[in-house]
C-alpha positions in Angstrom: 117.4 97.4 117.8 116.2 96.4 121.8 115.7 98.5 124.8 118.4 98.1 126.8 116.3 98.2 130.0 113.1 96.4 129.3 114.6 94.3 126.0 111.3 95.8 124.2 112.1 96.3 119.9 112.6 99.7 119.5 111.6 101.6 116.3 112.7 105.0 117.1 114.9 106.9 119.9 112.6 106.3 122.8 111.2 102.7 123.6 107.2 102.5 123.4 107.3 100.1 126.3 109.2 101.8 129.0 109.8 105.1 127.6 113.8 105.0 128.0 115.7 106.7 125.6 117.9 104.4 123.3 121.3 105.6 121.3 120.6 104.9 117.8 124.1 103.7 117.2 124.8 101.2 120.2 123.4 97.7 120.2 122.3 96.5 123.9 124.8 93.7 125.0 122.1 92.2 127.0 118.5 92.0 127.0 116.3 89.6 125.4 117.4 88.1 122.2 114.5 87.7 119.1 112.7 84.8 118.6 113.6 82.9 115.9 111.1 81.3 114.0 112.0 77.8 112.2 113.6 78.1 108.7 114.5 81.9 109.4 117.7 83.5 109.0 119.3 84.5 112.2 119.8 88.5 113.1 123.1 89.1 112.9 123.9 92.5 113.5 126.7 94.1 111.6 129.1 96.9 112.5 126.2 99.6 112.4 123.7 97.1 114.0 121.6 97.0 110.6 120.1 93.7 109.6 121.8 92.2 106.7 118.5 92.0 104.5 115.2 93.7 104.3 111.8 92.7 103.7 109.8 93.9 100.5 108.4 97.1 101.6 104.3 96.7 102.3 102.0 99.7 101.5 99.8 101.2 104.3 97.6 98.0 104.0 99.6 95.5 104.4 100.0 94.2 101.0 103.1 95.0 98.6 102.3 96.8 95.5 103.3 94.4 93.4 101.1 91.6 95.5 98.0 94.1 95.1 98.6 94.6 91.6 98.7 90.9 90.8 95.3 90.3 93.0 93.4 92.8 91.1 93.3 90.0 88.2 92.6 87.1 90.2 88.9 87.9 90.8 88.7 89.9 87.7 85.7 92.6 88.3 85.0 92.2 91.8 88.6 92.7 92.9 89.4 95.4 90.8 86.7 97.1 92.5 87.8 96.1 95.9 91.1 97.8 95.5 90.0 100.6 93.5 87.2 101.3 96.8 89.8 100.5 99.7 91.6 103.5 101.2 95.3 102.5 101.2 95.4 101.2 97.9 93.1 103.3 95.7 95.8 106.2 96.2 98.7 104.0 94.4 98.8 104.6 90.6 100.2 101.5 90.2 97.5 99.7 91.9 94.7 101.9 90.1 96.1 100.9 86.5 95.7 97.3 87.3 92.6 97.5 88.9 91.1 99.2 86.0 92.7 97.2 83.3 91.4 94.1 85.3 88.0 95.7 85.3 88.1 96.6 81.4 89.6 93.3 80.6 86.7 91.7 82.1 84.6 93.9 79.9 86.0 92.7 76.8 86.0 89.4 77.8 82.0 89.7 78.6 81.4 91.9 75.1 83.1 89.0 73.3 81.2 86.6 74.3 78.2 88.3 73.7 79.5 88.9 70.2 79.7 85.1 69.8 76.1 84.6 70.6 75.0 87.2 68.2 77.0 85.2 65.1 75.1 82.2 66.0 72.7 83.3 63.5 75.0 84.3 60.6 77.9 81.6 61.1 77.7 77.7 61.3 78.2 76.3 64.8 82.0 74.8 64.3 83.4 78.4 62.9 81.6 79.9 66.2 83.1 77.5 68.2 86.4 78.1 66.6 86.5 81.3 66.8 85.0 81.1 70.3 88.1 78.9 71.5 90.8 81.5 70.0 89.2 84.3 71.6 88.7 82.6 74.7 92.2 81.2 74.9 93.6 84.9 73.9 91.6 86.5 76.8 93.0 83.8 79.2 96.7 84.3 78.0 96.2 88.2 78.4 95.1 88.0 81.9 97.8 85.6 82.6 100.0 87.9 81.1 98.5 91.2 83.0 98.9 89.5 86.4 102.1 87.9 85.9 103.8 91.6 85.0 101.9 93.3 87.5 103.5 90.8 90.2 107.0 91.4 88.7 106.5 95.3 89.1 106.0 96.2 85.6 103.2 98.5 84.0 102.3 96.0 81.5 99.4 98.0 79.0 97.0 95.8 76.7 96.6 97.7 73.5 93.2 99.5 73.5 92.3 98.3 77.3 96.0 99.7 78.3 95.1 103.3 77.1 91.8 103.4 78.9 93.1 102.3 82.2 95.9 104.4 81.7 93.8 107.9 81.6 91.8 106.4 84.7 94.7 105.6 87.1 
């Protein structure tokens, strides 16, 4: 909705720019039209003056919940800790869950590599290489699935790690 007096966009009953009272149900017939970026859908006011489509709701920090949940996995433990430390995100249970699950998945990855290094003295090198490859591929698969599920607004829990993350969130 735009102010009939100055043409500024109005987010309530009064124009923030000039202070003119704006009727909620009226659509002004004059005034500047909003700029249309190339490739964007033009604004078409329906019978009620509402836009025919809406963008996904952003959280207080500007990133949607699903994007923030997926970003928790991108930088492993680093982005998990960052999203737990930032104020608007650390209050969202969905983002907290994925941040903790990312941290615990990274810890599991590190523990698996330590155990593989400890097995060097017991097992022959080709067997350790095969075990390492299988475990690493499994962890990469779990990491990708978690990131994909978080981006699709799903709360996907890994078997042991997911329960720990749920308790922390």
